[in-house]
N, C-alpha and C positions, 0 to 999 in steps of 0.2 A: 406482737413482734419485740424482741430486746432493742437496748440501744447501746451503739457500738463502743463498747468498754476496756479504754486505753490501760485497764489496768491488767486488768484480764487476759490484753495481748503480748504484755510484758512478761507478766507470767509464765503464758505458753512460750513464750521463747526460751523461756530455759530447760525446754525441748532438743532445740535446734543448736542452743549454748551448746550439750553437751556432745550431740553429734559434732559439733565444733571443733571444740578441744581436742577430741579424740582425733580427728581426722587432718588438724594441723599438726600434732606432734606428730601422729604416723608419716607426712610428706615430708617432716624437716628430717626426720632424724632417723626413718628405717632405711631411706637410700645412702645414707653416710654407715649404716652397718652391712647392708651388701656390701658397697665399693668397699669398704675399710675394714668392715671383720672377718668376712666371706671370701672379697676379691672376687664378686662379678662382674665381667663385660657389660659395656652400657645398654646392649641390644636388651640383655637379659635382666638388670635393673629396670626395664622400661616395660617390659612385661612381667616382673611382679609387680610392679607399683601399677597395672592396671588389675591385677587378679581383683583386689577388691569391687572394682566394675563390674567384672565379669560375675560374680558373686548375686549383688545388686539387678545387674542382666536379667538375671534369673527370675532372682527372689522377689524384687520391690514392686513390679508392675502386678502381677500378679496377687500378692499379699496386701496391696491397694486397695484389689476390687475384692478379694474374701473383705476384707475389712470391713465395705459397705455394706457385705450381706452380715456379718456378724452381728449377734444380738448378745447379749448378756449384762448382768446387772450392773455392773461395773462400765458399762458403755460398747461402744464397738471397736475402737481406736487401742483405748486403757490398756486390751491382755496383751499387746504385743508390746506394747511399753514396759509392760512390768517385768516382762520374759529378756527382751530384748537386752534393754539396759544392763541390768547387774553380770548377764554373761558376756555382753563384751564388754564391759569393765574389769572383770576380772581376768579375760583373756589378753587385754592390754597391757595391765600389771606386770604381766610374765613375759613379754615380748623383750624386753631386756636383759631377762635372766639367760635366755636359752644363749648356752654354749656354742651348740652346733647346726646346723642349718637346717638336718630336717625337723627339731623342736623349734625350731623359730618360724619353721613354716606352719608345723602344726600349732601355734597359739595364733599367728599371723592369720590362719586361715579359720578358725574357730572365732577370734573377733569381724571377719568379714561377712561370715554368716550370719551371724547375732547381730549388726548395726543390720546391715541389708532387713531383717524383719520386723527392725523397730522403726526407721526410719520415714517409710512414706504413709504411715497412721497416723505419727506425729505429726507431720506437715501437712497434713491434710485434717488435720484440727483447724487450724485458722479458717478455712474460708469455710468449713463446721458450721462456724461459732461467729462469722464476720459477713454481714451483709454485701452483696456486690458491692455498692458504690465505695465503702469502704477497704476492700481488700486491697487494695494497693497501699496506703497507708498501713494499714494491717501487716502485709509481708514486709516492709516499711521497718516497722519496731522487731516482727521475727528475725530480719539478717541483723539488723539492732545487735540482736540479743548476741546471734552468730559472730558478728563482729566481734563483739566482745571475747566472747571465746577465743576465739584467734588471737585475738591481742593478748589474752592471757596465757595462753597456750605457747605462742609466738616467742613473748617478751620474758614472762615469766620463766616457762619454760626452756628456755636458750640460755636462761643463769642458773638456774638449776641443771641443768646439760654440764657446766661450764664444773662445776661441784659436782657432781655422780649421777652419770650416764642416764641409770635406773629411775632418778627423783621425778623427772616430768613425766613420766608414764606414769609414776603411783599417782600423781596431784592430775593427770586425765582422770584416770579410775574414780575416782575421791569425786570429783568434780563432776563426774556424768552421773554416778548413781546418788547422789543429792539433785541438779536437777530432775533424773526422772522423778522421784519422789513429791518434787514442789510442785511438777504438772499433774501427777494424781492425787495431788493433796486438793490442791487449788482451780482446777477445771473443770469443770462438770459437762457433757456431756447433752446433747441435747436430748429430748425424749423421741423427737419423733425426725423420719429422714426424709420426709418425702414419699414417691410413690412406694407401693410396695408390692406391683407385679414385677416378674422376671427382669431384670436388666441386661442389655447387651457387656457383654465380658470385653475386656482392652482389645483384642484382636479385632472384635467384632465395632467397639468404638471406634476404631482406628481404620478398618474399610467404610467405615459412615464416611470418615471425614475424606480418604481418597476421592471417593464417590461424589463427593461435596462438590454442584458447581463452582459454587466461588474461590475454592481452594484453601479459603483462610487459615483453617487450622492446621492443613497439612505444611504449608508456607510457615506457620510458627514454628513445629515442631522440627523443620528440616533446618531452620534459622536458629532455634537454640542447638542442634546438633551443630553446627560449624561456629557460633562463637563458643564452644564448650573444648568445643576441638583447639580452639586456641588456648582459653584460659588453661584448663587442664594437661596438656602436653607441655605448656608456661612451666604453672604450680611444679608436675613433678620432678620436673631436674631444677628448680631455681637454685637451693642449696645446694646442687654440684654444679651450674653455670657460673655462681657469685664464687665457690671456693675454688675451683679449676682453669675456667675463661677468666675472670676478673682478679684473681686472687686474693680473696676477700678471704678473714679466720672464719672458721665451724660457727662460732660464737655470733657472731655480727653476719653471717648469713644464713642461718638459723631464725635472727630477728625480722628479716628481710616481709615475708609476708606477713608479720605483725604490724610494715608500718604502712602497708598497702592497705591492713585490716583497719587500722585507725582512722582512716579516710574514707573506706568503704560506711564503715559506724557512722562517724559523723555527718555523710550524707545520703545516708540510708533512709532517715525518715525523708528528706526533703524529696530522694530519689521519687518517693510515692506521693508528695503530695504533687509536686508536678505530675508525676502519672494522669492523677488523677482529674490538673487542670487543663491539662493541654493536651494530652492524652498519651494512653500507652505506648502506642505504636512510635509515636513520634518522640518521644522521653530515651526509648530503647535505639532508637537511631541515632541522637545525638549520641550515647554513650558508647554505640560501635564504632561512628566518625571518630572520635576524642582516644577511642583504646587503640583504634589501629593506626592511628598518627603517633601514640606514645611508640608501641611496642617499634613502629617502624625507625624510629628514632633510637630505639636503645639499641636494634640490629646493626644499623652505621656510623655511630657516633663509636670515636678512637676508646680502647681501654682505659686508655689516662685520663682520659677524659671524666669518666662514668665513675673512672675510682677516684677523682678528686676530692679528698677529708674536706668537708664546709666545720662539722661540729659535733662535738661530743656530748652527750645527753644522758642523765641518770637512766637507765632501763632502755633509752632506746637504743643505747650505743651510739658508736660513729654514724656520724648521718653523711652519705658522698651525696658525687650527684646521683647515682642512679636511683638512690633511695627517694633524692623528689622523684622521678619519673613514675617509680611504683606508684608514689603516694595517690600520683595527679590517676593514676593507672586506675586505684581504690576508688575515686571518684566516678570514672565512666562505668566502672564495672558495675556500681551501686544502682545505675540509671539502668545498666540490662538487666542487671537478676532482679530486682528490687521486682519488675514490675511484668518478669513474661511467663510467671505462675502465676500469675493473678488472669491473664489472657488467656490461657489454657480452662483455667476451670469455669471462668465464665461462657467458654463452649459449651457448655453443658447445664446440666441440674442436680438438684441436693444431692438427690439419690446415686448420682454417679460422678462426684467428688474423687472419692478414693481411687478410681478408676482412671479418670481422666490427670489425677498424680501422677497415677502409674506410666499412663504414657508420657510425660513431663520427664519421669526420671530415666523411662525407658531412650528417649534421645539424650537425653544427658549425660546418660550411663553409655552408651557405644560410642561417643565422644570419646568420655574418660578413657574408654578402654583404645580405640583406634589413637588419639593424640598422644600419650605416655608411646606408645610401640610405635607409632611414626617419626619422634624425636629421636627415639632410643635407634631406631635404624640410622637415624639424618647422622648422630650424633660418630658414629659407630666405622658410618661409609665413606664422613668428613676426618678420619684418621683421630677421634676423639678428639674433634672438636666441640667442645660444651657452646659455642656463640650461634652455632645454628640453630638453639632450642629456639630463637627470636623469628627466624627470617619467614615463618610460614605463614606464623599467625596470621600479618595483615592480609592476605590472600585470603585465607578463610573468613576474616572479619568483612570483607568486600561485598563475598557471596552472602553474608548473613543479610547484610544490607540492603541488597538486591530484594532477597526474597520477604523483606519483612515489607518493602514498598508496595507490594501487593495481597497483603492483609488489609482485610475489609470490616473484620472483627473479632472480638475480643475484649473490645472496651467495657467498662463498668456497663451495669443493664440499669435500666429504671426500675423494672419491675422486682425486688428481692425475691428468690425463690426456695429461702433456707425457710425452715417451718421450724419452731423455736417448744 
């Protein structure tokens, strides 16, 4: 058994770093292109912003199960990374150059398919090389790297966007290719993967969880759906909420997710340590309660108060009251997000980690499809009131909390089942 290696996990985190860079820039600026360049209505913007998740819904779970079965000289996950990352980076760099909607759609569609192809394998590498009791800490490190990607993409990307709208996309393409190369060079996959007999596929595994008497696995997956319903629904409309409801300039609006990401990063490792000390379920529940309160306050507090300017900082831009709420939300989201994937993969054995990672993405992706569409529809029905994106989130978080109360499994196991 190999010992837990923090340095190796940091290097693996570059894979998630690359994914985060791409999606942060995409979520921040593609809605602005759709609204201002192509003149799409809010409901259509919401639908467009779910196309990546529709692609992921059909690609990520089966790819995860496929990667469990694949055997190559460079490993079972690496081939997906080496194909998906370069293709996605190339398509991403072309997006801002598209002058007409059909070409824009072609570029984004290529990006969506290629990113869905490699995301599950790169995430599944973490439990592949990490003993069960360290998976929350490891996921904290992985998400810290992802958070760094979010910060760089949001803060540096927003500054570059103000200079030239092409620059943040080109930055994202270069960083993603470099991140994939670092993972390939420095991460060596285990040579053994546990059981060699045929394993249940993703849907058979889901049926097992549904039939399981204590329902812990099903409850976790449904809770993941509801808290991602809140998060994804808000994230997809955050820049439009800031510019059209709060009246914040586009550059500062693009930095808002970065402010949330900074505090996600700062508390990512702590969230993993806390999950290992007091339990993953308790840590997630604390995060759900905190996030529900913060989103509720953003929804009910007056715009004049939320947009009160506090201080202007280098790179961070103008800090307003609403940014403070988002920073606190970054902390609560780290408590939730860091501990959720380890709970799911610790429902199974090493030979089925990719399959259960696929189940995690199945439910989070379903939420990422429903959330933006639901918020887009609510905004349109309310007469383009973008403030409505904050209204329904707390309800879904309460449902997630209720589901988590009945979870009895998913904590770190005493006996680690990963073979090295």
